N, C-alpha and C positions, 0 to 999 in steps of 0.2 A: 352425544357425539355419534353413537352408533345409529341412532334414529336418523340423523342427517345423512349418514353413509347409505343406509337402506333406501331412503327416499331418492337419493341421487342415482343409485343403481336401478331403481324402478323407473326413473325418468328416461334412462338410456335404453331400456328394453321396450321394443315394440312387439306386441303379441302377434300381429299379422306378419311381421318380418320373420319372427321366430318360426311361425308355421310354414312360411314359404321356404325358409332355409332348411327345415327338417324334411320337407317333402319334395324338394327340387332335385332333379337328376340332370346331369350335364347332357347336352345333345351329342349324338354319335357323330364322329367325323364324316366329312363328305367322302364319296367313293374315291375320288382322286387324291385324297390328302396324302397318303403314304407315298404315292408316286411323285407328287410334287416335292415332298421333303427330300426324298432320295435324289431327285434330279437337282435340287438346289445344292445338296451336299456334293454331288459329282461336279457341278459347275465350279464350286468353290475349291474343293480339295481333290478332285478326281485324278488329275494328272500332276499334282504338285508333289515335290520331293518331301520325304518325311520330316526334314528339318523345318519346312514351312508349315507343316501341320502343327508342329509343336510350338511354333512362334504364335500361332493363332490362339493358343491356350491363354486364358486371362486369369490373373490372380488378383484378388481384392487387395486394396492398398494396405489395410491393417496387417494382413498376412505377410505381404512382401516386406513391410517395415519391420515386423517382428523377426522375419528371417534374416534381414540385414543386421539388425541389432544383435541377434543371437550369434551370427557369424563374427561380428566385431568382438563380442565378449569372448567367444571361443579363441579367436586369434590373440586377444590380449592376454588371456591366461595361459595359453600354450606356447607363446613366443619364448619365454625364458627356458622352457624345457628343450626346445630345438636349438637354442643358441649355445648350449653347453655350459660348462662351469663359468662362473663370473670371473673376470680377470682380477688378479690380485692388485691391491692398491700399491702405490709406489713406496709406501712406508715399509712394506714387507720385503722389498727387494734389498739385498745387502750388496754393498760394493766390495771390491777386492780388498780395500784397506780394512774393512770390518772383519774379514777372514784372516787378517794378518798375513797377507800374501807378501812374500819376499821374492824378488827375482833371483834366479840362480846366476851367480857370477861366472862359474866355470861349469858348463853343462857336461855331463858324462854320457857319451854315446856308447851304446853296446850293439854290436853287430851279431845277430843271431843267424846261424846257418840253418840249413834245412834239418829239422828234427831235433835241434837243441833247445833247451829251456834255460832261462837265466838263473 
């Protein structure tokens, strides 16, 4: 098995290509290269407002999808925290009859003057 892997690796290597790749230097940019790049940037964004410059920023799809998924998960787990305590179920509420509430037949009114206590 290892022998087949070694043979396959040798087949993909070209000694001439390896030599060229090891000794090749990229050519220097032309004299007007930097000016052309700066002029193209000025044409595209020179007088544009800052928000337009930010809209030209591109995000790869997997990164954007991961950000949206992360925001969804964050919203899902933090939503109960911001809602406050959970409402009590209807079985926990007691009615007036459960407290043995009895209406007063003859109410007693007490008038308290300024400074007096009952």
